[in-house]
Backbone as CSV, one residue per row, in Angstrom:
resi,resn,N_x,N_y,N_z,CA_x,CA_y,CA_z,C_x,C_y,C_z
1,MET,4.794,1.327,-5.809,5.107,0.196,-4.751,5.764,-0.811,-5.748
2,ARG,6.944,-1.345,-5.448,7.262,-2.520,-6.269,7.925,-3.807,-4.893
3,ILE,7.426,-5.026,-5.848,7.053,-6.282,-5.149,8.079,-7.501,-5.836
4,GLU,9.024,-7.951,-4.724,10.036,-8.650,-5.742,9.586,-10.007,-4.472
5,GLN,9.568,-11.328,-5.126,9.782,-12.375,-4.604,10.936,-12.734,-4.313
6,VAL,11.533,-13.291,-3.255,13.101,-13.320,-3.219,13.376,-15.092,-2.825
7,THR,12.635,-15.645,-1.962,12.157,-17.135,-1.764,10.677,-17.434,-1.897
8,ASP,10.648,-18.537,-1.987,9.287,-19.411,-2.047,8.572,-18.649,-1.304
9,THR,8.850,-18.208,0.006,7.786,-17.452,0.919,7.869,-16.205,1.791
10,VAL,9.230,-15.257,0.877,9.293,-13.973,1.162,9.457,-13.181,-0.008
11,HIS,8.565,-12.271,0.311,8.206,-11.063,-0.593,8.481,-9.859,0.180
12,VAL,9.476,-9.154,-1.089,10.222,-7.755,-0.597,9.103,-6.482,-1.239
13,VAL,8.747,-5.644,-0.466,7.924,-4.583,-0.796,8.684,-3.078,-0.884
14,THR,9.073,-2.802,-1.992,9.501,-0.993,-2.119,8.360,-0.094,-2.014
15,GLY,8.280,0.842,-0.849,7.308,1.605,-0.958,7.890,3.173,-1.045
16,THR,8.177,4.389,-0.676,8.503,5.600,-0.721,10.157,5.544,0.005
17,ASN,10.372,5.042,-1.015,12.205,4.944,-0.297,12.665,4.369,0.617
18,VAL,11.654,2.879,1.036,11.676,2.040,2.146,11.324,0.801,1.620
19,ASN,11.542,-0.281,2.392,11.153,-1.569,2.094,10.549,-2.378,3.518
20,TRP,9.483,-3.077,2.693,8.912,-4.100,4.318,9.025,-5.396,3.572
21,ALA,8.853,-5.971,4.269,8.472,-8.115,3.934,7.414,-8.391,4.085
22,LEU,6.669,-9.549,3.511,5.837,-10.279,3.705,6.401,-11.815,3.338
23,VAL,6.247,-12.567,5.186,6.796,-13.654,5.011,5.568,-14.910,5.212
24,THR,5.372,-15.639,4.247,4.358,-17.017,4.406,4.567,-17.923,4.756
25,ASP,3.363,-18.558,5.115,3.483,-20.323,5.384,2.180,-20.664,4.957
26,GLY,1.915,-21.143,4.042,0.691,-20.908,3.786,-0.275,-19.690,3.550
27,ASP,-1.519,-19.553,3.733,-1.807,-18.175,4.071,-1.790,-17.296,5.213
28,ALA,-0.867,-17.723,5.882,-0.942,-17.230,6.806,0.535,-15.561,6.592
29,VAL,0.890,-14.604,7.218,1.871,-13.688,6.901,1.890,-12.819,7.949
30,THR,3.582,-12.956,8.059,4.201,-12.292,8.910,4.666,-11.004,8.317
31,VAL,4.298,-9.595,8.753,4.781,-8.362,8.300,5.901,-7.827,9.055
32,ILE,7.230,-7.512,8.001,8.287,-7.375,8.569,8.428,-5.548,8.294
33,ASP,8.409,-4.794,9.471,8.369,-3.139,9.062,7.193,-2.922,7.950
34,ALA,6.792,-1.474,8.170,5.710,-1.167,7.396,5.662,0.189,6.602
35,GLY,6.803,0.556,6.260,6.781,1.592,5.501,6.079,3.226,6.245
36,TYR,6.067,4.466,5.201,5.971,5.583,6.284,4.696,5.387,6.277
37,PRO,3.778,6.152,6.960,2.588,6.330,7.413,1.627,6.627,6.180
38,ASN,1.855,7.211,4.934,1.399,7.167,3.965,1.387,6.343,2.940
39,ASP,2.231,4.960,3.358,2.770,3.703,2.502,1.480,2.932,3.236
40,GLY,0.749,3.058,4.062,-0.417,2.539,4.777,-1.304,1.761,3.575
41,THR,-1.830,2.665,2.900,-2.230,1.921,1.694,-1.786,1.228,0.435
42,ALA,-0.255,0.908,0.724,0.272,0.312,-0.518,0.910,-0.917,0.632
43,LEU,1.176,-0.983,1.608,1.202,-1.835,2.668,0.098,-2.951,2.433
44,LEU,-1.385,-2.085,2.483,-2.554,-3.230,2.168,-2.834,-3.755,0.685
45,ALA,-1.859,-2.780,-0.320,-1.759,-3.261,-1.707,-1.158,-4.686,-2.019
46,SER,-0.050,-4.431,-1.109,0.650,-5.580,-1.134,0.630,-7.020,-0.602
47,LEU,-0.380,-6.935,0.015,-0.871,-7.905,0.887,-1.780,-8.919,-0.605
48,GLU,-2.729,-7.844,-0.968,-3.537,-8.149,-1.919,-2.682,-8.668,-3.119
49,ALA,-1.491,-7.803,-3.250,-0.954,-8.636,-4.642,-0.106,-9.802,-4.529
50,ILE,0.034,-10.343,-3.214,0.390,-11.778,-3.302,-0.566,-12.699,-2.759
51,GLY,-1.874,-12.201,-3.222,-3.199,-13.100,-2.730,-3.381,-13.180,-1.323
52,ARG,-3.073,-12.361,-0.519,-3.510,-12.686,0.862,-3.984,-10.886,1.108
53,THR,-4.865,-11.209,2.577,-5.403,-10.259,2.796,-4.949,-9.947,4.388
54,PRO,-5.544,-8.842,5.107,-4.965,-8.528,6.433,-5.521,-9.399,7.090
55,GLN,-6.687,-10.038,7.045,-6.997,-11.175,8.242,-5.812,-12.293,8.289
56,ASP,-5.422,-12.437,7.063,-4.024,-13.304,7.439,-2.697,-13.194,8.046
57,VAL,-2.766,-11.946,8.212,-1.565,-11.368,8.969,-1.286,-11.831,10.678
58,GLN,-0.328,-12.399,10.813,-0.390,-12.918,12.341,0.255,-12.154,13.247
59,ALA,1.318,-11.012,12.734,2.097,-10.545,13.766,2.980,-9.148,12.708
60,VAL,3.250,-8.220,13.332,3.782,-7.236,12.780,5.033,-7.418,13.501
61,LEU,6.367,-7.231,12.842,7.794,-7.343,13.263,8.454,-5.800,12.947
62,LEU,8.557,-5.140,14.043,9.378,-4.354,13.562,10.842,-4.194,14.190
63,THR,11.676,-3.625,12.830,13.016,-3.370,13.019,13.226,-2.370,14.046
64,HIS,12.664,-1.068,13.614,12.919,-0.141,14.691,11.797,1.235,14.789
65,ALA,11.498,2.048,15.472,10.517,2.970,15.558,10.571,4.288,14.619
66,HIS,11.478,4.056,13.916,11.504,5.322,13.151,10.132,5.224,11.981
67,LEU,9.654,6.689,11.778,8.584,6.614,11.045,8.213,5.941,9.402
68,ASP,9.350,6.067,8.873,9.875,5.446,7.918,9.400,3.726,7.598
69,HIS,9.409,2.945,8.901,9.615,1.601,9.107,8.219,1.210,9.576
70,MET,7.772,1.985,10.746,6.440,2.128,11.659,5.381,2.483,11.070
71,GLY,5.501,3.537,9.977,4.139,4.724,9.630,3.121,3.877,9.454
72,GLY,3.170,2.588,8.430,1.828,1.825,7.989,1.306,1.053,8.646
73,ILE,1.600,0.942,10.199,0.801,0.043,10.952,-0.349,0.364,11.443
74,PRO,-0.733,1.578,11.878,-2.152,1.985,12.006,-2.969,1.324,11.032
75,THR,-2.955,1.632,9.660,-3.656,0.960,8.592,-3.787,-0.163,8.739
76,LEU,-2.914,-1.269,8.925,-2.918,-2.259,8.958,-3.934,-2.748,9.924
77,LEU,-3.643,-2.383,11.330,-4.167,-2.550,12.486,-5.848,-1.993,12.659
78,ALA,-6.264,-1.120,11.610,-7.377,-0.737,11.409,-8.454,-1.826,10.698
79,GLN,-7.835,-2.763,10.094,-8.499,-3.718,9.341,-8.216,-5.193,10.101
80,ARG,-7.244,-5.564,10.811,-7.185,-6.525,11.736,-6.074,-6.200,13.286
81,SER,-6.469,-6.610,14.307,-5.987,-6.235,15.259,-4.739,-7.375,15.766
82,VAL,-3.375,-7.012,15.595,-2.250,-8.070,15.581,-1.582,-7.558,16.522
83,PRO,-0.667,-8.487,16.813,0.628,-8.194,17.788,1.387,-7.218,16.777
84,VAL,2.327,-6.154,17.494,3.153,-5.396,16.709,4.653,-5.770,17.867
85,LEU,5.411,-6.284,17.210,6.688,-6.825,18.444,7.769,-6.241,17.809
86,THR,8.760,-6.129,18.896,10.325,-5.456,18.219,10.973,-5.785,19.861
87,GLY,12.456,-5.345,19.616,13.656,-5.422,20.488,12.856,-4.442,21.656
88,ALA,13.324,-4.947,23.019,12.413,-4.604,24.280,12.664,-3.348,24.206
89,ASP,14.059,-2.853,24.036,14.592,-1.117,24.285,13.840,-0.314,23.154
90,GLU,13.206,-1.110,21.754,12.566,-0.335,21.004,10.877,-0.214,21.450
91,VAL,10.445,-1.247,21.956,9.230,-1.035,22.486,9.021,0.643,23.157
92,ALA,10.185,1.236,23.590,9.421,2.666,24.682,9.847,3.642,23.644
93,HIS,10.864,3.085,22.407,10.758,4.115,21.117,9.411,4.395,20.517
94,ALA,8.912,3.056,20.025,6.983,3.164,19.496,6.483,3.509,20.541
95,HIS,6.659,3.404,21.480,5.192,4.321,22.602,5.691,5.909,22.394
96,ARG,6.886,6.134,22.082,7.117,7.471,22.120,7.303,8.182,23.444
97,ASP,8.015,7.237,24.462,8.537,7.169,25.931,9.676,8.384,25.483
98,TYR,10.475,8.233,24.401,11.594,8.803,24.049,11.763,8.589,22.686
99,GLN,12.531,9.810,22.069,12.290,9.799,20.434,13.796,9.741,19.889
100,GLU,14.433,8.597,18.987,15.151,8.934,18.355,15.192,9.100,16.716
101,GLN,14.918,10.119,16.574,14.633,10.090,14.880,15.799,11.839,14.303
102,ILE,15.703,11.786,12.835,16.322,12.809,12.069,15.385,14.251,12.921
103,THR,15.980,15.055,13.012,15.409,16.632,13.203,15.050,17.262,12.143
104,PRO,13.851,18.279,12.199,13.593,19.119,11.159,15.332,19.750,10.580
105,GLY,15.559,20.321,11.757,17.026,20.949,11.285,17.760,20.341,10.248
106,GLN,18.154,18.923,10.706,19.345,17.872,9.922,18.402,18.017,8.515
107,MET,16.793,17.559,8.607,16.630,17.391,7.152,16.818,18.631,6.194
108,LEU,16.614,19.711,6.813,16.932,21.231,6.201,18.056,21.271,5.360
109,ARG,18.987,20.678,6.050,20.486,20.547,5.813,20.553,19.850,4.679
110,GLN,19.881,18.781,4.340,20.183,17.983,3.306,19.426,18.603,1.772
111,CYS,19.047,20.179,1.963,18.452,20.782,0.832,19.321,21.492,0.272
112,THR,21.056,21.450,0.425,21.638,21.842,-0.109,22.476,21.550,-1.580
113,HIS,21.433,20.219,-2.065,21.904,19.508,-2.968,20.429,19.003,-4.023
114,TRP,20.734,18.935,-5.215,19.244,18.312,-5.667,18.466,16.945,-5.167
115,SER,19.605,15.893,-4.766,18.916,14.851,-4.213,18.616,15.095,-2.696
116,GLY,19.256,15.770,-1.926,18.445,16.225,-0.746,17.307,16.800,-1.018
117,ILE,16.879,17.639,-1.678,15.893,18.532,-2.302,14.942,17.359,-2.087
118,THR,15.008,16.689,-3.282,14.314,15.532,-3.575,13.686,14.415,-2.658
119,TRP,14.460,13.954,-1.454,14.456,13.328,-0.650,13.574,14.053,0.477
120,VAL,14.002,15.177,0.627,12.830,15.484,2.137,11.690,15.936,1.563
121,THR,11.673,16.041,0.227,9.632,16.403,-0.517,9.156,14.993,-0.432
122,GLN,9.433,14.121,-0.938,9.150,12.901,-0.623,9.120,12.348,0.581
123,THR,9.802,12.424,1.140,9.723,12.312,3.047,8.377,12.889,3.739
124,LEU,8.654,14.245,3.195,7.580,14.757,3.872,5.877,14.581,3.015
125,ARG,6.045,14.122,2.040,4.801,13.400,1.479,4.232,12.505,2.056
126,ALA,5.308,11.211,2.343,5.246,10.005,2.761,4.409,10.017,4.211
127,VAL,4.763,11.498,5.064,4.925,11.706,6.475,3.692,12.200,7.056
128,LEU,3.504,13.659,6.207,2.684,14.748,7.082,1.084,13.973,6.717
129,PRO,0.376,14.312,7.364,0.179,15.068,8.751,0.522,14.086,10.039
130,HIS,1.117,13.329,9.870,1.234,11.850,10.437,2.643,11.717,11.252
131,ALA,3.179,13.105,11.637,4.756,12.982,11.969,5.022,12.573,13.633
132,SER,3.194,12.828,14.379,3.603,12.237,15.610,2.884,11.054,16.084
133,MET,2.883,10.051,15.037,2.186,9.114,15.378,2.811,7.524,16.536
134,THR,2.328,7.058,16.973,2.854,6.073,17.618,2.439,4.979,17.450
135,VAL,2.990,3.982,18.281,2.419,2.515,18.283,2.548,2.402,19.382
136,PRO,1.482,2.466,20.113,0.715,1.971,21.802,1.094,0.756,21.896
137,SER,0.437,0.043,21.068,0.498,-1.814,21.026,1.700,-2.437,20.826
138,ALA,2.446,-1.471,20.627,4.038,-2.678,20.326,4.432,-3.279,21.867
139,ALA,4.986,-4.168,21.389,5.449,-5.095,22.951,6.264,-5.814,22.549
140,PRO,7.373,-6.208,23.681,9.296,-6.734,23.339,8.527,-8.477,22.959
141,VAL,9.577,-8.624,22.237,10.257,-10.296,22.159,11.792,-10.456,22.662
142,PRO,11.776,-11.815,23.133,13.070,-11.985,23.324,13.842,-12.429,22.359
143,PHE,15.101,-11.723,22.749,16.103,-12.004,21.305,16.726,-13.553,21.514
144,GLY,16.789,-14.222,20.020,17.902,-15.583,20.119,16.461,-16.834,20.346
145,GLU,15.667,-16.307,20.643,14.244,-17.588,20.093,13.779,-17.583,18.716
146,ALA,13.408,-18.444,18.254,12.500,-18.826,17.266,10.894,-18.079,17.425
147,LEU,10.342,-17.706,17.105,8.643,-16.884,17.289,7.976,-18.112,16.042
148,ASP,6.664,-18.036,17.519,5.970,-18.696,16.556,5.169,-18.322,15.738
149,LEU,5.437,-17.759,14.585,4.953,-16.956,13.864,5.286,-17.550,12.085
150,PRO,4.529,-17.275,11.047,5.017,-18.150,9.600,6.607,-17.239,9.622
151,GLY,7.391,-18.434,9.096,8.952,-18.469,8.752,9.600,-18.396,10.291
152,SER,9.301,-18.722,11.379,9.558,-18.656,12.450,10.731,-17.906,12.797
153,PRO,10.591,-16.576,12.493,11.637,-15.727,12.647,12.550,-15.767,13.777
154,THR,13.467,-15.259,14.155,14.124,-15.037,15.231,14.632,-13.925,15.656
155,PRO,14.538,-12.913,16.282,15.095,-11.804,16.680,16.445,-11.478,17.054
156,VAL,17.263,-10.696,16.915,18.607,-10.346,16.684,18.636,-9.132,17.204
157,SER,19.464,-9.033,18.495,19.690,-6.996,18.612,20.839,-6.609,18.126
158,THR,20.295,-5.219,17.450,21.487,-4.926,16.653,21.328,-3.355,17.047
159,PRO,21.576,-2.936,18.235,21.299,-1.535,18.577,22.883,-0.705,17.868
160,GLY,22.261,0.957,17.651,23.240,1.712,16.747,22.463,2.660,16.234
161,HIS,21.457,1.959,15.034,20.520,2.849,14.433,20.173,3.449,15.356
162,THR,19.086,2.591,15.716,18.595,3.355,17.497,18.843,2.400,18.322
163,SER,18.222,2.876,19.598,19.037,2.019,20.798,18.521,0.990,20.951
164,GLY,17.473,0.528,20.380,16.846,-0.959,20.351,16.284,-1.559,19.076
165,HIS,17.295,-1.281,18.274,17.157,-2.056,16.717,17.089,-3.019,16.576
166,THR,16.406,-3.807,16.087,16.418,-5.393,16.219,16.332,-5.868,14.709
167,ALA,16.760,-6.668,14.129,16.915,-7.887,13.083,16.197,-8.788,13.278
168,TYR,16.153,-9.413,11.742,15.199,-11.148,12.081,16.060,-11.955,11.050
169,VAL,16.165,-12.965,11.782,16.772,-13.978,10.934,15.952,-15.393,10.420
170,LEU,15.721,-15.756,9.825,14.987,-17.153,9.064,15.977,-17.956,9.029
171,GLU,15.911,-18.730,9.889,17.390,-19.862,10.008,17.012,-20.639,8.776
172,ALA,15.644,-21.482,8.755,15.667,-22.300,7.619,15.527,-22.012,6.026
173,ALA,15.031,-20.509,6.254,15.404,-19.819,4.432,16.838,-19.227,4.712
174,ALA,17.637,-18.979,5.469,18.670,-18.189,5.455,18.515,-16.883,4.848
175,VAL,17.333,-16.616,5.286,16.809,-14.924,4.976,17.054,-14.057,6.454
176,LEU,18.335,-12.862,6.080,18.122,-11.873,7.282,17.628,-10.585,6.616
177,PHE,16.678,-9.988,7.709,16.272,-8.551,7.439,16.702,-8.003,8.257
178,THR,17.689,-6.728,7.726,18.529,-6.179,8.695,18.373,-4.648,8.914
179,GLY,17.070,-4.085,8.654,16.216,-3.073,8.848,17.173,-2.355,8.442
180,ASP,17.760,-0.814,9.105,18.556,-0.116,8.978,20.079,-0.020,9.440
181,ALA,20.080,-1.690,9.739,21.568,-1.862,10.599,22.432,-1.861,9.276
182,LEU,21.929,-2.216,8.520,22.890,-2.758,6.932,21.887,-2.234,6.143
183,VAL,22.068,-1.215,4.869,21.483,-1.018,4.078,22.253,-1.373,2.768
184,THR,21.744,-1.183,1.602,22.303,-1.200,0.239,22.186,-0.104,-0.562
185,ALA,20.857,0.572,-0.284,21.206,2.116,-1.093,20.148,2.811,-0.448
186,HIS,20.201,4.341,-0.463,19.629,5.267,-0.151,19.733,6.660,-0.811
187,PRO,18.631,7.656,-1.033,18.406,8.361,-2.094,19.706,9.802,-1.443
188,LEU,19.993,9.830,-0.768,21.159,10.250,0.090,22.646,9.568,-0.054
189,LEU,22.903,8.508,-0.250,24.094,7.856,-0.305,24.632,7.886,-1.895
190,PRO,25.762,8.460,-1.934,26.117,8.259,-3.691,26.201,6.891,-4.223
191,GLY,26.889,6.873,-5.324,27.100,5.659,-5.806,26.272,4.227,-6.177
192,PRO,26.681,3.141,-6.803,25.826,2.292,-6.845,25.367,1.454,-5.655
193,PRO,24.040,0.577,-5.574,23.948,-0.360,-4.036,24.880,-0.987,-4.470
194,ARG,25.152,-0.897,-2.927,26.033,-1.967,-2.570,26.413,-2.262,-0.806
195,PRO,26.489,-2.946,-0.116,26.549,-2.971,1.398,26.992,-2.009,2.181
196,GLN,26.561,-1.107,2.504,26.780,0.195,3.739,25.717,0.323,4.647
197,LEU,26.405,1.486,5.448,25.558,2.339,6.363,25.176,3.669,6.107
198,LEU,23.987,3.643,6.587,23.044,5.177,6.227,24.316,6.288,6.522
199,PRO,23.889,7.461,5.850,24.705,8.576,6.731,24.396,8.881,8.038
200,SER,25.650,9.395,8.626,25.678,9.314,10.340,24.760,9.819,10.849
201,PHE,24.473,11.135,10.309,23.310,11.728,11.069,21.656,10.633,11.525
202,PHE,21.519,9.741,10.979,20.236,9.136,10.893,20.632,8.313,12.084
203,SER,21.904,7.600,12.747,22.148,6.663,13.578,22.164,7.407,15.364
204,GLU,21.916,6.586,16.170,22.277,6.955,17.300,23.508,7.092,17.840
205,ASP,24.668,5.583,17.376,25.726,5.368,17.919,26.302,4.281,17.042
206,GLU,27.087,5.112,16.217,28.085,4.262,15.581,28.791,3.126,15.510
207,THR,29.551,3.015,16.676,30.617,2.335,17.233,29.596,0.800,17.813
208,LYS,28.389,1.008,17.931,27.449,0.066,18.246,26.732,-0.324,17.117
209,MET,26.856,0.306,15.855,26.578,-0.023,14.915,27.642,-1.093,14.257
210,GLU,28.760,-0.787,14.700,30.153,-1.468,13.668,29.915,-3.135,15.006
211,GLU,29.519,-2.927,16.135,29.838,-4.222,17.164,28.343,-5.098,16.246
212,SER,26.940,-4.381,16.045,26.041,-5.330,15.520,26.164,-5.567,14.220
213,LEU,27.177,-5.245,13.619,27.433,-5.356,12.275,28.294,-7.003,12.469
214,ARG,29.012,-6.782,13.245,30.037,-8.043,13.941,28.859,-9.257,14.224
215,GLU,28.009,-8.662,14.977,26.745,-9.973,15.455,26.108,-10.649,14.169
216,LEU,25.974,-9.575,13.092,24.842,-10.044,11.692,25.937,-11.071,10.956
217,SER,27.365,-10.796,10.910,28.076,-11.583,10.544,28.391,-13.024,10.860
218,GLY,27.546,-13.305,12.124,28.124,-14.752,12.689,26.909,-15.478,12.156
219,LEU,25.636,-15.015,11.789,24.437,-15.551,11.428,24.626,-16.074,10.401
220,HIS,23.540,-17.105,9.993,23.393,-18.377,8.598,22.821,-17.541,7.536
221,ALA,22.928,-16.485,6.671,22.201,-16.026,5.898,22.633,-15.749,4.735
222,ASP,21.996,-15.940,3.613,22.821,-15.471,1.945,21.670,-14.817,1.521
223,VAL,20.546,-14.551,1.870,19.760,-13.539,1.131,19.593,-12.445,2.063
224,ILE,20.061,-11.231,1.977,19.843,-10.044,2.916,19.192,-9.144,2.382
225,VAL,17.971,-9.001,3.289,16.917,-7.890,2.920,17.003,-6.744,3.991
226,PRO,17.271,-5.580,3.420,17.613,-4.285,3.867,16.345,-3.299,4.137
227,GLY,16.536,-2.707,5.209,15.487,-1.592,5.437,15.537,-0.602,3.987
228,HIS,16.740,-0.227,3.252,16.493,0.522,1.900,17.308,-0.165,1.151
229,GLY,17.454,0.020,0.013,17.632,-0.652,-1.039,17.257,-1.971,-1.601
230,PRO,18.374,-2.462,-2.754,17.901,-3.915,-3.115,18.509,-4.905,-2.175
231,VAL,17.777,-5.716,-2.708,18.216,-7.310,-1.970,19.655,-7.675,-2.302
232,ALA,20.373,-7.953,-1.044,21.618,-8.630,-1.644,21.651,-10.217,-1.622
233,LYS,22.704,-10.612,-2.420,22.529,-12.277,-2.069,24.045,-12.761,-1.755
234,GLY,24.430,-13.382,-1.151,25.790,-13.760,-0.664,25.762,-14.230,0.828
235,ALA,27.009,-15.016,1.283,27.216,-15.041,2.443,27.251,-13.719,3.279
236,ILE,26.492,-13.663,4.483,26.222,-12.487,5.429,27.666,-12.134,5.778
237,GLU,28.865,-12.893,6.032,29.761,-12.395,6.694,30.684,-11.974,5.433
238,ASP,30.626,-11.941,4.250,31.203,-11.660,3.468,30.674,-10.085,2.940
239,ILE,29.313,-10.400,2.835,28.888,-8.672,3.003,29.378,-7.588,3.696
240,VAL,29.182,-8.220,4.829,29.813,-7.351,6.294,31.137,-7.070,6.101
241,ARG,31.883,-8.160,5.417,33.538,-7.614,5.164,33.364,-6.693,4.292
242,ASN,32.518,-6.501,3.589,33.055,-5.277,2.204,32.192,-4.261,2.979
243,VAL,31.492,-4.242,3.694,30.666,-3.009,4.164,32.054,-2.177,5.179
244,ASP,32.831,-3.016,5.689,33.955,-2.833,6.612,35.006,-1.962,5.581
245,ARG,35.440,-2.621,4.573,36.397,-2.151,3.532,35.988,-1.050,3.234
246,MET,34.430,-0.487,2.685,34.174,0.559,2.032,34.276,1.765,2.817
247,ARG,34.171,1.399,4.594,34.391,2.262,5.780,35.333,2.819,5.691
């Protein structure tokens, strides 16, 4: 686990090849995403590392219901019952009324090179035996309205990676949490960290992903916290322009 403080109120935590964030307002905390199932202990440790406890958490905001982003939620909820909120279309995904997830076959096809083998091994260790977990308490939030939570995050609809993928922006702090709508690195992506999209087999609709990037580019943000990879700093419209150029 690695923790980086990127503003006075935002800490970004890296677990098993994935990020989550802790947004503070005094003692109160909003958690954004939660890592893999076996990152749950690290999620609790990250709260302790910034001087908070599960009792300080006011809610968990979920960008999308892939196992590497919602996996630590049950560990937190076992300590404190808090709302788990996400976009309306993603609620059913968190409930597993439907599933949009990389298949075992797609994972095995990554084992033709060493980086793929390493990623698959790390992923299995981070997931098993919780591959069929759900978050039945997940509930919807309205888009475009600041939530009454630490940081006043505003949900932004960004479908494509999953059907109901949701980003969050802290307007006052100019911080944007992009989830997997925009990343800066991943074990299966070549080259140095840079603004980019995940490999296509991870996502449901790349056309919608491109549309969501344009939606993100219109936001006020100059600190971009991705679901994977290091924090990017700079105007979001410039970062999105770089993504378009590299693709």
